[in-house]
C-alpha positions as CSV (number, residue, x, y, z in Angstrom):
1,M,-208.4,256.0,-113.2
2,R,-205.4,253.6,-113.7
3,T,-203.1,252.8,-110.9
4,L,-199.2,252.2,-111.3
5,K,-197.5,249.3,-109.9
6,V,-194.4,250.0,-108.1
7,K,-192.4,247.1,-109.0
8,N,-193.1,247.5,-112.7
9,L,-192.3,251.2,-112.4
10,T,-189.0,250.5,-110.9
11,A,-188.1,247.9,-113.5
12,K,-189.0,250.3,-116.3
13,I,-186.8,253.0,-114.7
14,V,-183.8,250.7,-114.3
15,L,-184.2,249.2,-117.5
16,S,-184.5,252.5,-119.3
17,F,-181.4,253.7,-117.4
18,L,-179.4,250.8,-118.6
19,V,-180.6,251.4,-122.1
20,L,-179.8,255.0,-122.1
21,W,-176.5,254.2,-120.2
22,G,-175.3,251.7,-122.9
23,V,-176.3,253.8,-125.9
24,A,-174.4,257.0,-124.4
25,S,-171.1,254.9,-124.6
26,F,-171.4,255.1,-128.5
27,F,-171.1,259.1,-128.1
28,I,-168.4,258.8,-125.3
29,F,-166.0,256.4,-127.2
30,P,-165.3,256.9,-130.8
31,T,-167.5,255.4,-133.3
32,L,-168.7,256.6,-136.6
33,P,-171.4,259.5,-136.2
34,I,-174.1,257.5,-138.3
35,F,-173.6,254.7,-136.1
36,Q,-174.2,256.8,-133.0
37,W,-177.5,258.3,-134.3
38,A,-178.5,254.8,-135.5
39,M,-178.0,253.3,-131.9
40,L,-179.9,256.3,-130.6
41,L,-182.7,255.5,-132.9
42,I,-182.7,251.9,-131.9
43,A,-182.5,252.9,-128.4
44,L,-185.9,254.9,-128.6
45,F,-187.4,251.9,-129.9
46,T,-185.9,249.9,-127.1
47,L,-187.2,252.4,-124.5
48,Y,-190.8,251.9,-126.1
49,F,-190.5,248.2,-125.7
50,T,-189.3,248.7,-121.9
51,L,-192.2,251.0,-121.0
52,T,-194.8,248.8,-122.8
53,E,-193.2,245.6,-121.3
54,S,-193.0,243.7,-124.7
55,S,-190.1,242.3,-126.5
56,G,-188.0,241.7,-123.4
57,Y,-185.6,239.6,-125.6
58,F,-184.7,242.4,-127.7
59,V,-184.1,244.6,-124.7
60,L,-181.7,241.8,-123.1
61,I,-179.9,241.7,-126.3
62,L,-179.5,245.5,-126.9
63,I,-178.5,245.9,-123.3
64,T,-175.9,243.1,-123.5
65,F,-174.6,244.5,-126.8
66,S,-174.2,248.2,-125.5
67,S,-173.2,247.6,-122.0
68,T,-170.2,245.3,-123.5
69,Y,-169.3,248.0,-125.8
70,F,-169.0,250.4,-122.9
71,F,-166.8,248.1,-120.6
72,Y,-164.7,247.3,-123.5
73,G,-164.2,251.1,-124.1
74,L,-163.2,251.4,-120.4
75,Q,-160.8,248.5,-120.6
76,F,-159.0,249.7,-123.7
77,A,-159.5,253.6,-123.5
78,Y,-158.8,254.0,-119.9
79,G,-157.0,250.7,-119.0
80,F,-159.4,249.5,-116.1
81,P,-158.4,246.2,-114.9
82,L,-160.1,243.2,-116.3
83,W,-161.3,242.2,-112.8
84,A,-163.2,245.5,-112.2
85,I,-164.7,245.3,-115.8
86,L,-166.2,241.8,-115.2
87,I,-167.5,242.8,-111.8
88,G,-169.2,245.9,-113.4
89,L,-170.4,243.7,-116.5
90,G,-171.9,241.3,-114.2
91,F,-173.8,243.8,-112.1
92,F,-175.3,245.3,-115.2
93,L,-176.3,241.9,-116.4
94,V,-177.8,240.6,-113.3
95,L,-179.8,244.1,-113.0
96,T,-181.1,243.5,-116.6
97,F,-182.0,239.7,-116.4
98,W,-183.4,240.4,-112.9
99,F,-185.9,243.1,-114.0
100,L,-186.7,241.2,-117.4
101,G,-186.9,237.8,-115.7
102,R,-190.6,237.5,-115.7
103,Q,-190.9,238.4,-119.4
104,L,-188.0,236.1,-120.3
105,I,-188.9,233.0,-118.2
106,A,-192.4,231.4,-117.9
107,N,-191.3,229.0,-115.2
108,N,-189.9,230.8,-112.3
109,G,-188.7,227.8,-110.5
110,N,-185.6,227.8,-112.5
111,F,-184.8,231.6,-112.5
112,L,-181.8,231.7,-110.5
113,L,-180.3,228.7,-112.3
114,V,-180.8,230.4,-115.6
115,L,-179.4,233.7,-114.4
116,T,-176.3,232.1,-113.1
117,F,-175.8,230.3,-116.4
118,F,-176.5,233.5,-118.4
119,L,-174.1,235.5,-116.2
120,I,-171.3,232.8,-116.2
121,S,-171.4,232.3,-119.9
122,I,-171.6,235.8,-121.0
123,L,-168.6,236.7,-118.7
124,E,-166.3,233.8,-119.9
125,I,-167.3,234.9,-123.5
126,Y,-166.3,238.5,-122.7
127,L,-163.1,237.3,-121.0
128,A,-162.2,235.2,-124.0
129,L,-162.9,238.0,-126.5
130,S,-160.9,240.6,-124.3
131,F,-157.8,238.8,-125.8
132,W,-158.6,238.9,-129.3
133,L,-157.0,241.6,-131.2
134,I,-160.2,242.9,-133.0
135,N,-162.3,246.1,-132.6
136,P,-164.4,246.4,-129.5
137,L,-167.4,247.0,-131.7
138,T,-167.1,243.5,-133.3
139,K,-166.6,242.0,-129.7
140,S,-169.8,243.7,-128.6
141,L,-171.5,242.3,-131.8
142,M,-170.4,238.9,-131.0
143,M,-171.6,239.1,-127.4
144,G,-175.0,240.4,-128.8
145,I,-175.1,237.4,-130.9
146,F,-174.6,235.2,-127.9
147,S,-177.3,237.1,-126.2
148,Y,-179.5,236.3,-129.2
149,L,-178.8,232.7,-128.9
150,F,-179.6,232.6,-125.3
151,A,-182.9,234.5,-125.8
152,G,-183.6,232.0,-128.6
153,Y,-183.0,229.5,-126.3
154,L,-185.4,230.9,-123.7
155,S,-188.1,231.7,-126.0
156,N,-188.2,228.0,-127.4
157,I,-188.4,226.2,-124.3
158,S,-191.9,224.8,-123.6
159,D,-193.5,223.7,-120.3
160,T,-192.1,220.4,-120.4
161,D,-188.6,221.8,-120.6
162,T,-188.0,220.4,-124.1
163,I,-186.6,222.8,-126.9
164,N,-188.9,223.4,-129.8
165,N,-187.5,223.0,-133.3
166,K,-187.7,226.7,-134.1
167,F,-184.3,226.8,-131.9
168,S,-182.5,225.6,-134.8
169,I,-183.4,228.9,-136.8
170,Y,-181.7,230.9,-133.8
171,L,-178.9,228.6,-134.1
172,Y,-178.3,228.8,-137.7
173,I,-178.7,232.6,-137.8
174,A,-176.4,233.0,-134.9
175,I,-173.6,230.8,-136.7
176,F,-174.0,232.5,-139.9
177,T,-173.5,236.0,-138.5
178,L,-170.5,234.8,-136.5
179,L,-168.9,233.5,-139.4
180,I,-169.6,236.8,-141.2
181,L,-168.0,238.6,-138.3
182,V,-164.9,236.3,-138.1
183,F,-164.1,236.4,-141.8
184,T,-164.6,240.2,-142.2
185,V,-163.1,241.4,-139.1
186,S,-159.7,243.3,-139.3
187,W,-157.5,241.4,-137.1
188,G,-155.0,243.5,-135.1
189,R,-155.3,247.0,-133.5
């Protein structure tokens, strides 16, 4: 008979809640219906990754993308103050990173340092993007790209704290995608 580990069960429940919460925002705030159902399908795959404890980087990227879309929606649709949005987003990201930490970072000695760097960088990017006059979905995609870049950095750090050459592929993909987003976005409200 298999036994459940309570710590893993708690992490799975919290991460599943964060995935479903973020994807529910695509049904709360106005988006195209095809995009809503596509996000629901992606969320089902992410729930599978969460329950099997595989592909933690993808879970981190999706939660960052969907939660920033939720908070941009709160900021623009309901006029929440920016400081409250940053506190809420920080709370979501700390929960996500905390429960995915053992999947993301092999050396737990630097866990709090990496968590602090991730939190500060994502919140600063969110703050800077909140003043751009572009679609909240595009802003969330940019946040997802930066989360992808951070996940690529974490996945390519070796035990000697050096970066593998494969990180340049993550960097090139992130730059190319950001350039496409910046040049194809509709500036203004």
